[in-house]
N, CA and C atoms of all chains as a GROMACS GRO file, in nm:
protein
  654
    1MET      N    1   0.084  -0.120   0.000
    1MET     CA    2   0.000   0.000   0.000
    1MET      C    3   0.087   0.125   0.000
    2TRP      N    4   0.042   0.233  -0.061
    2TRP     CA    5   0.128   0.348  -0.078
    2TRP      C    6   0.176   0.410   0.053
    3HIS      N    7   0.089   0.411   0.152
    3HIS     CA    8   0.130   0.481   0.275
    3HIS      C    9   0.228   0.400   0.359
    4ASP      N   10   0.252   0.273   0.323
    4ASP     CA   11   0.355   0.197   0.393
    4ASP      C   12   0.494   0.252   0.363
    5GLY      N   13   0.506   0.313   0.246
    5GLY     CA   14   0.637   0.366   0.208
    5GLY      C   15   0.661   0.508   0.257
    6TRP      N   16   0.565   0.565   0.330
    6TRP     CA   17   0.570   0.705   0.366
    6TRP      C   18   0.692   0.741   0.449
    7GLN      N   19   0.735   0.645   0.534
    7GLN     CA   20   0.848   0.677   0.620
    7GLN      C   21   0.979   0.619   0.568
    8MET      N   22   0.979   0.578   0.444
    8MET     CA   23   1.104   0.526   0.389
    8MET      C   24   1.202   0.641   0.366
    9ASP      N   25   1.330   0.608   0.362
    9ASP     CA   26   1.433   0.710   0.352
    9ASP      C   27   1.418   0.801   0.232
   10MET      N   28   1.370   0.744   0.120
   10MET     CA   29   1.361   0.826  -0.001
   10MET      C   30   1.260   0.940   0.014
   11HIS      N   31   1.177   0.932   0.120
   11HIS     CA   32   1.082   1.040   0.142
   11HIS      C   33   1.127   1.135   0.252
   12ASP      N   34   1.250   1.117   0.297
   12ASP     CA   35   1.306   1.206   0.399
   12ASP      C   36   1.372   1.326   0.335
   13ILE      N   37   1.385   1.430   0.416
   13ILE     CA   38   1.467   1.544   0.374
   13ILE      C   39   1.585   1.548   0.471
   14LYS      N   40   1.704   1.569   0.416
   14LYS     CA   41   1.825   1.569   0.500
   14LYS      C   42   1.846   1.709   0.557
   15LEU      N   43   1.829   1.720   0.688
   15LEU     CA   44   1.832   1.852   0.753
   15LEU      C   45   1.962   1.876   0.828
   16THR      N   46   2.020   1.995   0.804
   16THR     CA   47   2.129   2.044   0.887
   16THR      C   48   2.081   2.173   0.951
   17LEU      N   49   2.076   2.176   1.084
   17LEU     CA   50   2.036   2.296   1.157
   17LEU      C   51   2.157   2.339   1.238
   18ALA      N   52   2.224   2.446   1.192
   18ALA     CA   53   2.352   2.482   1.251
   18ALA      C   54   2.350   2.622   1.312
   19LEU      N   55   2.412   2.633   1.430
   19LEU     CA   56   2.437   2.761   1.496
   19LEU      C   57   2.589   2.780   1.492
   20PRO      N   58   2.638   2.902   1.512
   20PRO     CA   59   2.783   2.919   1.508
   20PRO      C   60   2.857   2.829   1.606
   21HIS      N   61   2.794   2.794   1.716
   21HIS     CA   62   2.862   2.720   1.822
   21HIS      C   63   2.819   2.575   1.834
   22GLN      N   64   2.723   2.532   1.751
   22GLN     CA   65   2.667   2.397   1.770
   22GLN      C   66   2.586   2.357   1.647
   23ALA      N   67   2.590   2.228   1.612
   23ALA     CA   68   2.499   2.177   1.510
   23ALA      C   69   2.392   2.094   1.579
   24ILE      N   70   2.267   2.139   1.569
   24ILE     CA   71   2.158   2.066   1.636
   24ILE      C   72   2.122   1.942   1.553
   25TYR      N   73   2.115   1.959   1.421
   25TYR     CA   74   2.098   1.846   1.330
   25TYR      C   75   2.215   1.849   1.232
   26LYS      N   76   2.267   1.732   1.200
   26LYS     CA   77   2.378   1.725   1.109
   26LYS      C   78   2.342   1.627   0.999
   27SER      N   79   2.286   1.678   0.889
   27SER     CA   80   2.249   1.596   0.776
   27SER      C   81   2.166   1.474   0.818
   28GLN      N   82   2.066   1.501   0.901
   28GLN     CA   83   1.982   1.393   0.952
   28GLN      C   84   1.851   1.387   0.872
   29GLY      N   85   1.810   1.265   0.838
   29GLY     CA   86   1.685   1.248   0.765
   29GLY      C   87   1.564   1.277   0.854
   30VAL      N   88   1.478   1.370   0.810
   30VAL     CA   89   1.356   1.400   0.884
   30VAL      C   90   1.240   1.404   0.785
   31VAL      N   91   1.117   1.404   0.838
   31VAL     CA   92   0.999   1.399   0.751
   31VAL      C   93   0.963   1.538   0.698
   32GLN      N   94   0.960   1.635   0.789
   32GLN     CA   95   0.913   1.769   0.750
   32GLN      C   96   0.975   1.875   0.840
   33VAL      N   97   0.998   1.995   0.782
   33VAL     CA   98   1.052   2.106   0.859
   33VAL      C   99   0.963   2.228   0.836
   34ASN      N  100   0.908   2.283   0.944
   34ASN     CA  101   0.826   2.404   0.932
   34ASN      C  102   0.907   2.525   0.976
   35ILE      N  103   0.920   2.624   0.888
   35ILE     CA  104   1.006   2.738   0.919
   35ILE      C  105   0.930   2.870   0.915
   36PRO      N  106   0.974   2.967   1.000
   36PRO     CA  107   0.912   3.100   1.002
   36PRO      C  108   0.981   3.193   0.902
   37ALA      N  109   0.952   3.178   0.773
   37ALA     CA  110   1.018   3.261   0.672
   37ALA      C  111   0.960   3.402   0.672
   38GLU      N  112   1.041   3.500   0.629
   38GLU     CA  113   0.993   3.638   0.619
   38GLU      C  114   0.875   3.645   0.522
   39SER      N  115   0.874   3.558   0.422
   39SER     CA  116   0.766   3.558   0.324
   39SER      C  117   0.643   3.481   0.371
   40GLY      N  118   0.649   3.428   0.493
   40GLY     CA  119   0.537   3.354   0.550
   40GLY      C  120   0.582   3.219   0.603
   41ASP      N  121   0.506   3.164   0.696
   41ASP     CA  122   0.542   3.033   0.751
   41ASP      C  123   0.530   2.929   0.641
   42MET      N  124   0.624   2.836   0.635
   42MET     CA  125   0.616   2.732   0.532
   42MET      C  126   0.665   2.598   0.582
   43GLY      N  127   0.609   2.493   0.525
   43GLY     CA  128   0.649   2.358   0.559
   43GLY      C  129   0.730   2.300   0.443
   44VAL      N  130   0.841   2.235   0.474
   44VAL     CA  131   0.926   2.179   0.369
   44VAL      C  132   0.930   2.027   0.382
   45LEU      N  133   0.892   1.959   0.276
   45LEU     CA  134   0.898   1.813   0.269
   45LEU      C  135   1.006   1.772   0.170
   46ALA      N  136   1.028   1.641   0.157
   46ALA     CA  137   1.123   1.591   0.058
   46ALA      C  138   1.083   1.640  -0.082
   47ASN      N  139   1.179   1.652  -0.171
   47ASN     CA  140   1.157   1.692  -0.310
   47ASN      C  141   1.100   1.834  -0.325
   48HIS      N  142   1.124   1.917  -0.226
   48HIS     CA  143   1.082   2.057  -0.235
   48HIS      C  144   1.167   2.126  -0.341
   49VAL      N  145   1.109   2.228  -0.406
   49VAL     CA  146   1.188   2.303  -0.504
   49VAL      C  147   1.299   2.378  -0.431
   50PRO      N  148   1.415   2.399  -0.497
   50PRO     CA  149   1.523   2.475  -0.433
   50PRO      C  150   1.474   2.614  -0.392
   51ALA      N  151   1.518   2.661  -0.277
   51ALA     CA  152   1.472   2.791  -0.228
   51ALA      C  153   1.571   2.848  -0.128
   52ILE      N  154   1.572   2.981  -0.118
   52ILE     CA  155   1.645   3.048  -0.010
   52ILE      C  156   1.546   3.136   0.062
   53GLU      N  157   1.534   3.119   0.191
   53GLU     CA  158   1.438   3.197   0.268
   53GLU      C  159   1.507   3.265   0.386
   54GLN      N  160   1.478   3.395   0.403
   54GLN     CA  161   1.524   3.463   0.524
   54GLN      C  162   1.426   3.430   0.636
   55LEU      N  163   1.480   3.400   0.754
   55LEU     CA  164   1.394   3.360   0.865
   55LEU      C  165   1.368   3.475   0.961
   56LYS      N  166   1.242   3.484   1.006
   56LYS     CA  167   1.208   3.577   1.114
   56LYS      C  168   1.252   3.512   1.244
   57PRO      N  169   1.272   3.591   1.350
   57PRO     CA  170   1.290   3.527   1.480
   57PRO      C  171   1.161   3.451   1.510
   58GLY      N  172   1.169   3.321   1.526
   58GLY     CA  173   1.047   3.245   1.546
   58GLY      C  174   1.075   3.097   1.565
   59MET      N  175   0.965   3.020   1.566
   59MET     CA  176   0.977   2.878   1.597
   59MET      C  177   0.995   2.792   1.472
   60ILE      N  178   1.087   2.700   1.481
   60ILE     CA  179   1.105   2.602   1.375
   60ILE      C  180   1.060   2.468   1.433
   61GLU      N  181   0.987   2.392   1.354
   61GLU     CA  182   0.936   2.263   1.400
   61GLU      C  183   0.991   2.155   1.309
   62VAL      N  184   1.051   2.054   1.369
   62VAL     CA  185   1.108   1.944   1.292
   62VAL      C  186   1.029   1.817   1.320
   63VAL      N  187   0.964   1.762   1.217
   63VAL     CA  188   0.890   1.636   1.233
   63VAL      C  189   0.987   1.524   1.196
   64GLU      N  190   1.021   1.445   1.296
   64GLU     CA  191   1.121   1.339   1.274
   64GLU      C  192   1.054   1.211   1.226
   65ASP      N  193   1.137   1.117   1.184
   65ASP     CA  194   1.085   0.985   1.145
   65ASP      C  195   1.007   0.927   1.262
   66GLY      N  196   0.891   0.870   1.233
   66GLY     CA  197   0.810   0.816   1.341
   66GLY      C  198   0.703   0.914   1.385
   67GLY      N  199   0.713   1.041   1.339
   67GLY     CA  200   0.603   1.135   1.361
   67GLY      C  201   0.618   1.228   1.479
   68SER      N  202   0.715   1.204   1.569
   68SER     CA  203   0.731   1.296   1.682
   68SER      C  204   0.796   1.424   1.631
   69SER      N  205   0.764   1.537   1.695
   69SER     CA  206   0.821   1.662   1.645
   69SER      C  207   0.894   1.737   1.755
   70LYS      N  208   0.998   1.809   1.714
   70LYS     CA  209   1.078   1.888   1.808
   70LYS      C  210   1.065   2.034   1.770
   71ARG      N  211   1.054   2.120   1.869
   71ARG     CA  212   1.034   2.263   1.842
   71ARG      C  213   1.145   2.347   1.904
   72TYR      N  214   1.200   2.436   1.821
   72TYR     CA  215   1.309   2.523   1.864
   72TYR      C  216   1.271   2.668   1.832
   73PHE      N  217   1.323   2.761   1.913
   73PHE     CA  218   1.306   2.902   1.879
   73PHE      C  219   1.439   2.954   1.826
   74LEU      N  220   1.437   3.010   1.703
   74LEU     CA  221   1.559   3.062   1.642
   74LEU      C  222   1.556   3.214   1.641
   75SER      N  223   1.674   3.276   1.650
   75SER     CA  224   1.679   3.422   1.657
   75SER      C  225   1.680   3.487   1.520
   76GLY      N  226   1.674   3.408   1.414
   76GLY     CA  227   1.676   3.466   1.279
   76GLY      C  228   1.798   3.420   1.203
   77GLY      N  229   1.785   3.404   1.072
   77GLY     CA  230   1.894   3.353   0.990
   77GLY      C  231   1.842   3.320   0.852
   78PHE      N  232   1.896   3.214   0.795
   78PHE     CA  233   1.854   3.175   0.660
   78PHE      C  234   1.831   3.025   0.650
   79ALA      N  235   1.737   2.989   0.562
   79ALA     CA  236   1.716   2.848   0.529
   79ALA      C  237   1.737   2.832   0.379
   80THR      N  238   1.811   2.729   0.341
   80THR     CA  239   1.825   2.700   0.198
   80THR      C  240   1.779   2.557   0.174
   81VAL      N  241   1.704   2.542   0.065
   81VAL     CA  242   1.662   2.409   0.023
   81VAL      C  243   1.733   2.380  -0.108
   82GLN      N  244   1.809   2.272  -0.111
   82GLN     CA  245   1.885   2.237  -0.230
   82GLN      C  246   1.820   2.120  -0.302
   83PRO      N  247   1.854   2.100  -0.428
   83PRO     CA  248   1.795   1.987  -0.500
   83PRO      C  249   1.834   1.856  -0.432
   84GLY      N  250   1.751   1.755  -0.445
   84GLY     CA  251   1.782   1.624  -0.387
   84GLY      C  252   1.749   1.615  -0.240
   85SER      N  253   1.648   1.692  -0.194
   85SER     CA  254   1.600   1.684  -0.056
   85SER      C  255   1.709   1.711   0.047
   86VAL      N  256   1.780   1.820   0.027
   86VAL     CA  257   1.882   1.862   0.123
   86VAL      C  258   1.845   2.001   0.172
   87MET      N  259   1.844   2.020   0.304
   87MET     CA  260   1.805   2.149   0.360
   87MET      C  261   1.903   2.193   0.467
   88SER      N  262   1.942   2.323   0.462
   88SER     CA  263   2.028   2.378   0.566
   88SER      C  264   1.959   2.497   0.629
   89VAL      N  265   1.959   2.500   0.760
   89VAL     CA  266   1.907   2.616   0.833
   89VAL      C  267   2.022   2.669   0.917
   90ASN      N  268   2.051   2.800   0.900
   90ASN     CA  269   2.157   2.862   0.977
   90ASN      C  270   2.100   2.978   1.058
   91ALA      N  271   2.127   2.977   1.187
   91ALA     CA  272   2.077   3.084   1.274
   91ALA      C  273   2.186   3.118   1.376
   92VAL      N  274   2.168   3.232   1.442
   92VAL     CA  275   2.269   3.273   1.540
   92VAL      C  276   2.245   3.203   1.675
   93GLU      N  277   2.118   3.202   1.719
   93GLU     CA  278   2.084   3.133   1.844
   93GLU      C  279   1.964   3.044   1.820
   94GLY      N  280   1.959   2.931   1.885
   94GLY     CA  281   1.843   2.843   1.875
   94GLY      C  282   1.838   2.751   1.996
   95TYR      N  283   1.721   2.744   2.058
   95TYR     CA  284   1.705   2.659   2.176
   95TYR      C  285   1.570   2.589   2.172
   96PRO      N  286   1.562   2.468   2.231
   96PRO     CA  287   1.432   2.403   2.244
   96PRO      C  288   1.341   2.491   2.330
   97LEU      N  289   1.211   2.489   2.301
   97LEU     CA  290   1.117   2.576   2.372
   97LEU      C  291   1.125   2.559   2.524
   98GLU      N  292   1.153   2.434   2.570
   98GLU     CA  293   1.151   2.411   2.715
   98GLU      C  294   1.268   2.478   2.787
   99ASP      N  295   1.366   2.529   2.711
   99ASP     CA  296   1.479   2.597   2.775
   99ASP      C  297   1.449   2.743   2.808
  100PHE      N  298   1.331   2.792   2.765
  100PHE     CA  299   1.300   2.934   2.788
  100PHE      C  300   1.219   2.955   2.915
  101SER      N  301   1.238   3.071   2.973
  101SER     CA  302   1.164   3.107   3.094
  101SER      C  303   1.058   3.211   3.059
  102ALA      N  304   0.931   3.174   3.079
  102ALA     CA  305   0.821   3.265   3.046
  102ALA      C  306   0.829   3.392   3.132
  103ASP      N  307   0.880   3.378   3.255
  103ASP     CA  308   0.893   3.494   3.343
  103ASP      C  309   0.995   3.593   3.290
  104ALA      N  310   1.109   3.539   3.239
  104ALA     CA  311   1.213   3.626   3.184
  104ALA      C  312   1.160   3.700   3.062
  105VAL      N  313   1.080   3.632   2.981
  105VAL     CA  314   1.022   3.694   2.862
  105VAL      C  315   0.929   3.807   2.902
  106ARG      N  316   0.843   3.780   3.001
  106ARG     CA  317   0.746   3.881   3.046
  106ARG      C  318   0.818   4.004   3.100
  107ALA      N  319   0.920   3.982   3.182
  107ALA     CA  320   0.994   4.094   3.241
  107ALA      C  321   1.060   4.180   3.134
  108GLN      N  322   1.113   4.114   3.032
  108GLN     CA  323   1.182   4.189   2.926
  108GLN      C  324   1.084   4.266   2.838
  109ILE      N  325   0.963   4.212   2.821
  109ILE     CA  326   0.862   4.284   2.742
  109ILE      C  327   0.828   4.416   2.810
  110THR      N  328   0.808   4.412   2.942
  110THR     CA  329   0.778   4.534   3.017
  110THR      C  330   0.890   4.636   2.999
  111GLU      N  331   1.013   4.587   3.011
  111GLU     CA  332   1.130   4.672   3.000
  111GLU      C  333   1.142   4.734   2.860
  112ALA      N  334   1.125   4.650   2.757
  112ALA     CA  335   1.141   4.696   2.619
  112ALA      C  336   1.029   4.794   2.580
  113GLN      N  337   0.909   4.772   2.636
  113GLN     CA  338   0.797   4.863   2.606
  113GLN      C  339   0.827   5.003   2.657
  114LYS      N  340   0.888   5.010   2.776
  114LYS     CA  341   0.924   5.139   2.834
  114LYS      C  342   1.018   5.214   2.740
  115VAL      N  343   1.120   5.144   2.691
  115VAL     CA  344   1.219   5.208   2.603
  115VAL      C  345   1.155   5.246   2.470
  116ALA      N  346   1.072   5.154   2.414
  116ALA     CA  347   1.010   5.179   2.283
  116ALA      C  348   0.919   5.301   2.287
  117ASN      N  349   0.854   5.324   2.400
  117ASN     CA  350   0.762   5.438   2.410
  117ASN      C  351   0.826   5.558   2.478
  118GLY      N  352   0.954   5.545   2.513
  118GLY     CA  353   1.021   5.654   2.584
  118GLY      C  354   1.085   5.752   2.488
  119GLY      N  355   1.159   5.844   2.543
  119GLY     CA  356   1.217   5.952   2.461
  119GLY      C  357   1.363   5.931   2.428
  120GLY      N  358   1.405   5.804   2.414
  120GLY     CA  359   1.544   5.776   2.384
  120GLY      C  360   1.580   5.811   2.240
  121SER      N  361   1.704   5.784   2.201
  121SER     CA  362   1.747   5.811   2.064
  121SER      C  363   1.673   5.719   1.966
  122GLU      N  364   1.674   5.756   1.841
  122GLU     CA  365   1.606   5.677   1.738
  122GLU      C  366   1.658   5.534   1.738
  123GLN      N  367   1.789   5.522   1.765
  123GLN     CA  368   1.852   5.390   1.766
  123GLN      C  369   1.805   5.304   1.883
  124ASP      N  370   1.796   5.366   2.002
  124ASP     CA  371   1.748   5.292   2.119
  124ASP      C  372   1.605   5.244   2.098
  125VAL      N  373   1.523   5.331   2.040
  125VAL     CA  374   1.383   5.297   2.016
  125VAL      C  375   1.375   5.182   1.914
  126ALA      N  376   1.457   5.191   1.809
  126ALA     CA  377   1.457   5.086   1.706
  126ALA      C  378   1.499   4.952   1.765
  127GLU      N  379   1.602   4.954   1.851
  127GLU     CA  380   1.648   4.830   1.913
  127GLU      C  381   1.541   4.771   2.004
  128ALA      N  382   1.472   4.858   2.079
  128ALA     CA  383   1.366   4.811   2.169
  128ALA      C  384   1.252   4.749   2.089
  129LYS      N  385   1.224   4.806   1.972
  129LYS     CA  386   1.116   4.752   1.889
  129LYS      C  387   1.152   4.615   1.833
  130ILE      N  388   1.280   4.597   1.798
  130ILE     CA  389   1.326   4.464   1.753
  130ILE      C  390   1.311   4.365   1.867
  131GLU      N  391   1.353   4.407   1.987
  131GLU     CA  392   1.343   4.318   2.104
  131GLU      C  393   1.198   4.278   2.128
  132LEU      N  394   1.109   4.377   2.118
  132LEU     CA  395   0.966   4.349   2.141
  132LEU      C  396   0.912   4.247   2.042
  133GLU      N  397   0.952   4.265   1.915
  133GLU     CA  398   0.906   4.173   1.810
  133GLU      C  399   0.950   4.029   1.842
  134VAL      N  400   1.075   4.015   1.885
  134VAL     CA  401   1.128   3.883   1.918
  134VAL      C  402   1.057   3.826   2.041
  135LEU      N  403   1.043   3.910   2.144
  135LEU     CA  404   0.984   3.865   2.270
  135LEU      C  405   0.838   3.826   2.254
  136GLU      N  406   0.765   3.904   2.174
  136GLU     CA  407   0.623   3.872   2.155
  136GLU      C  408   0.605   3.743   2.076
  137SER      N  409   0.694   3.722   1.980
  137SER     CA  410   0.692   3.597   1.904
  137SER      C  411   0.724   3.479   1.997
  138LEU      N  412   0.820   3.500   2.086
  138LEU     CA  413   0.860   3.396   2.182
  138LEU      C  414   0.747   3.368   2.280
  139GLN      N  415   0.683   3.474   2.328
  139GLN     CA  416   0.574   3.457   2.424
  139GLN      C  417   0.458   3.379   2.362
  140ALA      N  418   0.431   3.409   2.234
  140ALA     CA  419   0.320   3.342   2.165
  140ALA      C  420   0.344   3.192   2.152
  141VAL      N  421   0.468   3.150   2.128
  141VAL     CA  422   0.492   3.006   2.111
  141VAL      C  423   0.511   2.934   2.244
  142LEU      N  424   0.538   3.008   2.351
  142LEU     CA  425   0.556   2.943   2.482
  142LEU      C  426   0.423   2.909   2.546
  143LYS      N  427   0.316   2.968   2.496
  143LYS     CA  428   0.183   2.944   2.556
  143LYS      C  429   0.132   2.806   2.524
  144MET      N  430   0.978   4.568  -0.021
  144MET     CA  431   0.952   4.571   0.124
  144MET      C  432   1.074   4.625   0.198
  145VAL      N  433   1.050   4.724   0.284
  145VAL     CA  434   1.159   4.779   0.364
  145VAL      C  435   1.144   4.732   0.507
  146PHE      N  436   1.248   4.670   0.560
  146PHE     CA  437   1.244   4.622   0.697
  146PHE      C  438   1.258   4.740   0.793
  147ALA      N  439   1.191   4.728   0.909
  147ALA     CA  440   1.195   4.836   1.009
  147ALA      C  441   1.337   4.862   1.056
  148TRP      N  442   1.416   4.756   1.073
  148TRP     CA  443   1.553   4.774   1.122
  148TRP      C  444   1.638   4.849   1.019
  149LYS      N  445   1.605   4.829   0.891
  149LYS     CA  446   1.682   4.892   0.785
  149LYS      C  447   1.655   5.043   0.780
  150SER      N  448   1.526   5.078   0.793
  150SER     CA  449   1.495   5.222   0.788
  150SER      C  450   1.544   5.294   0.913
  151ALA      N  451   1.571   5.219   1.022
  151ALA     CA  452   1.627   5.283   1.141
  151ALA      C  453   1.780   5.294   1.132
  152GLY      N  454   1.838   5.250   1.019
  152GLY     CA  455   1.982   5.266   0.999
  152GLY      C  456   2.065   5.152   1.053
  153LEU      N  457   1.999   5.042   1.094
  153LEU     CA  458   2.075   4.928   1.147
  153LEU      C  459   2.118   4.836   1.034
  154SER      N  460   2.234   4.772   1.052
  154SER     CA  461   2.276   4.671   0.956
  154SER      C  462   2.206   4.540   0.990
  155TYR      N  463   2.201   4.448   0.893
  155TYR     CA  464   2.140   4.317   0.919
  155TYR      C  465   2.214   4.245   1.031
  156ASN      N  466   2.346   4.261   1.031
  156ASN     CA  467   2.430   4.199   1.132
  156ASN      C  468   2.393   4.247   1.272
  157ARG      N  469   2.372   4.378   1.283
  157ARG     CA  470   2.335   4.437   1.411
  157ARG      C  471   2.195   4.389   1.454
  158TYR      N  472   2.105   4.384   1.356
  158TYR     CA  473   1.968   4.336   1.383
  158TYR      C  474   1.971   4.195   1.440
  159LEU      N  475   2.049   4.109   1.378
  159LEU     CA  476   2.060   3.970   1.426
  159LEU      C  477   2.123   3.964   1.565
  160ALA      N  478   2.221   4.052   1.590
  160ALA     CA  479   2.287   4.052   1.720
  160ALA      C  480   2.188   4.091   1.830
  161ILE      N  481   2.100   4.187   1.800
  161ILE     CA  482   2.000   4.230   1.898
  161ILE      C  483   1.899   4.118   1.922
  162ALA      N  484   1.851   4.058   1.813
  162ALA     CA  485   1.754   3.950   1.826
  162ALA      C  486   1.813   3.833   1.904
  163SER      N  487   1.940   3.803   1.879
  163SER     CA  488   2.005   3.690   1.947
  163SER      C  489   2.029   3.721   2.094
  164ARG      N  490   2.062   3.846   2.123
  164ARG     CA  491   2.085   3.886   2.261
  164ARG      C  492   1.958   3.866   2.344
  165VAL      N  493   1.847   3.906   2.286
  165VAL     CA  494   1.721   3.897   2.360
  165VAL      C  495   1.678   3.749   2.373
  166VAL      N  496   1.712   3.666   2.277
  166VAL     CA  497   1.684   3.522   2.289
  166VAL      C  498   1.766   3.462   2.404
  167ARG      N  499   1.893   3.499   2.411
  167ARG     CA  500   1.979   3.447   2.520
  167ARG      C  501   1.927   3.490   2.656
  168ARG      N  502   1.879   3.616   2.664
  168ARG     CA  503   1.832   3.667   2.793
  168ARG      C  504   1.700   3.603   2.836
  169SER      N  505   1.633   3.536   2.743
  169SER     CA  506   1.502   3.476   2.775
  169SER      C  507   1.516   3.332   2.822
  170LEU      N  508   1.638   3.281   2.827
  170LEU     CA  509   1.658   3.142   2.867
  170LEU      C  510   1.646   3.126   3.017
  171LYS      N  511   1.622   3.002   3.059
  171LYS     CA  512   1.623   2.973   3.202
  171LYS      C  513   1.764   2.999   3.256
  172GLU      N  514   1.768   3.035   3.384
  172GLU     CA  515   1.891   3.081   3.450
  172GLU      C  516   2.019   3.004   3.412
  173ASP      N  517   2.017   2.870   3.426
  173ASP     CA  518   2.140   2.794   3.406
  173ASP      C  519   2.191   2.804   3.261
  174LYS      N  520   2.098   2.793   3.166
  174LYS     CA  521   2.138   2.800   3.023
  174LYS      C  522   2.178   2.943   2.986
  175ARG      N  523   2.110   3.040   3.048
  175ARG     CA  524   2.134   3.180   3.014
  175ARG      C  525   2.278   3.220   3.046
  176ILE      N  526   2.327   3.178   3.161
  176ILE     CA  527   2.461   3.217   3.203
  176ILE      C  528   2.565   3.165   3.105
  177ILE      N  529   2.548   3.041   3.060
  177ILE     CA  530   2.642   2.983   2.963
  177ILE      C  531   2.632   3.056   2.830
  178ALA      N  532   2.507   3.083   2.786
  178ALA     CA  533   2.485   3.143   2.654
  178ALA      C  534   2.532   3.287   2.647
  179GLU      N  535   2.515   3.362   2.756
  179GLU     CA  536   2.547   3.505   2.750
  179GLU      C  537   2.696   3.531   2.732
  180ARG      N  538   2.778   3.435   2.769
  180ARG     CA  539   2.922   3.452   2.747
  180ARG      C  540   2.954   3.459   2.598
  181ARG      N  541   2.868   3.398   2.517
  181ARG     CA  542   2.891   3.399   2.372
  181ARG      C  543   2.860   3.534   2.308
  182GLY      N  544   2.778   3.615   2.378
  182GLY     CA  545   2.732   3.740   2.319
  182GLY      C  546   2.833   3.852   2.324
  183GLU      N  547   2.938   3.834   2.405
  183GLU     CA  548   3.034   3.943   2.420
  183GLU      C  549   3.134   3.941   2.307
  184THR      N  550   3.144   4.054   2.237
  184THR     CA  551   3.246   4.062   2.132
  184THR      C  552   3.327   4.189   2.151
  185ASP      N  553   3.449   4.184   2.112
  185ASP     CA  554   3.534   4.302   2.118
  185ASP      C  555   3.630   4.293   2.001
  186LEU      N  556   3.622   4.388   1.911
  186LEU     CA  557   3.705   4.383   1.792
  186LEU      C  558   3.748   4.523   1.752
  187ARG      N  559   3.874   4.534   1.719
  187ARG     CA  560   3.924   4.662   1.667
  187ARG      C  561   3.966   4.640   1.522
  188PHE      N  562   3.952   4.745   1.443
  188PHE     CA  563   3.992   4.732   1.302
  188PHE      C  564   4.056   4.862   1.256
  189ALA      N  565   4.129   4.853   1.145
  189ALA     CA  566   4.189   4.972   1.085
  189ALA      C  567   4.177   4.960   0.935
  190LYS      N  568   4.151   5.071   0.868
  190LYS     CA  569   4.142   5.070   0.723
  190LYS      C  570   4.279   5.106   0.665
  191TRP      N  571   4.323   5.024   0.570
  191TRP     CA  572   4.453   5.050   0.506
  191TRP      C  573   4.429   5.117   0.372
  192SER      N  574   4.505   5.225   0.348
  192SER     CA  575   4.501   5.284   0.214
  192SER      C  576   4.641   5.330   0.175
  193ASN      N  577   4.674   5.313   0.048
  193ASN     CA  578   4.808   5.345  -0.006
  193ASN      C  579   4.920   5.283   0.076
  194GLY      N  580   4.899   5.160   0.121
  194GLY     CA  581   5.003   5.088   0.193
  194GLY      C  582   5.025   5.134   0.335
  195LYS      N  583   4.937   5.225   0.384
  195LYS     CA  584   4.955   5.273   0.521
  195LYS      C  585   4.833   5.237   0.607
  196GLN      N  586   4.862   5.200   0.729
  196GLN     CA  587   4.752   5.168   0.819
  196GLN      C  588   4.686   5.295   0.868
  197GLY      N  589   4.552   5.296   0.863
  197GLY     CA  590   4.479   5.412   0.914
  197GLY      C  591   4.460   5.401   1.064
  198GLU      N  592   4.374   5.484   1.115
  198GLU     CA  593   4.348   5.488   1.259
  198GLU      C  594   4.283   5.357   1.304
  199SER      N  595   4.327   5.305   1.417
  199SER     CA  596   4.268   5.183   1.472
  199SER      C  597   4.142   5.220   1.550
  200LYS      N  598   4.029   5.156   1.512
  200LYS     CA  599   3.900   5.192   1.574
  200LYS      C  600   3.834   5.072   1.638
  201ASN      N  601   3.752   5.100   1.736
  201ASN     CA  602   3.670   4.996   1.798
  201ASN      C  603   3.548   4.972   1.709
  202LEU      N  604   3.522   4.845   1.678
  202LEU     CA  605   3.413   4.812   1.584
  202LEU      C  606   3.276   4.858   1.634
  203VAL      N  607   3.250   4.839   1.763
  203VAL     CA  608   3.119   4.875   1.817
  203VAL      C  609   3.096   5.026   1.807
  204ASP      N  610   3.201   5.104   1.842
  204ASP     CA  611   3.188   5.251   1.834
  204ASP      C  612   3.168   5.295   1.690
  205ALA      N  613   3.247   5.236   1.598
  205ALA     CA  614   3.237   5.274   1.457
  205ALA      C  615   3.100   5.238   1.402
  206ASN      N  616   3.048   5.123   1.444
  206ASN     CA  617   2.916   5.080   1.398
  206ASN      C  618   2.808   5.176   1.444
  207SER      N  619   2.813   5.218   1.571
  207SER     CA  620   2.704   5.301   1.620
  207SER      C  621   2.707   5.439   1.556
  208SER      N  622   2.827   5.492   1.525
  208SER     CA  623   2.826   5.623   1.459
  208SER      C  624   2.781   5.610   1.314
  209ALA      N  625   2.816   5.495   1.250
  209ALA     CA  626   2.769   5.472   1.113
  209ALA      C  627   2.618   5.458   1.109
  210MET      N  628   2.563   5.392   1.212
  210MET     CA  629   2.418   5.372   1.218
  210MET      C  630   2.346   5.505   1.236
  211ALA      N  631   2.402   5.590   1.323
  211ALA     CA  632   2.340   5.721   1.346
  211ALA      C  633   2.342   5.801   1.216
  212ALA      N  634   2.451   5.787   1.139
  212ALA     CA  635   2.462   5.860   1.013
  212ALA      C  636   2.365   5.806   0.908
  213ASN      N  637   2.340   5.673   0.912
  213ASN     CA  638   2.253   5.612   0.811
  213ASN      C  639   2.104   5.624   0.844
  214ALA      N  640   2.074   5.656   0.970
  214ALA     CA  641   1.935   5.656   1.014
  214ALA      C  642   1.850   5.746   0.926
  215GLY      N  643   1.742   5.692   0.879
  215GLY     CA  644   1.648   5.772   0.801
  215GLY      C  645   1.686   5.793   0.656
  216SER      N  646   1.811   5.761   0.619
  216SER     CA  647   1.855   5.791   0.483
  216SER      C  648   1.839   5.671   0.390
  217SER      N  649   1.806   5.553   0.446
  217SER     CA  650   1.805   5.432   0.363
  217SER      C  651   1.665   5.388   0.323
  218SER      N  652   1.569   5.478   0.329
  218SER     CA  653   1.434   5.440   0.287
  218SER      C  654   1.426   5.452   0.137
   0.00000   0.00000   0.00000
């Protein structure tokens, strides 16, 4: 039957998820990768067309063989899909969701809001707005 | 499409550094302490022209003055 072959290797995509200091996945076969691209959230399966996507700070979900999925929050970077079901995701920081503290996120949102609405320099306000965007995205996925 | 960080005069590199810093600060205590050590950078550079080394500058200082100069001009 067709669905018996669904988890065969030829239907896997080889994922490398690398940070400057660590490789979370190293050319490992997985079923599906959902990424927060700037052009919109997208799911990548085997035999996807080649693509380069800039990533927003957000959650990446990796569906492994057997159907269990792992979720990480990335600080932003790039994903490339190459011919032959090969995918690379590069980001500066990335951690499993369970490594984050909801309290730390909440405290930083309060702090960043003060700066974003305060009378600081244009640069301070811009940085606070970036922080808010990241923190709100993080808070949404931690719920 | 113009990104908000770009119109504020920030480089993509700086934008990523800010986003990553805030991700590190959101970690649970034990992981945060290990991760935050990675965020510290200190680099000096000098521009060479006509075979002579120019003034040696701190990268962070040079970046922030360049950002202030670029603010609002890149729309």
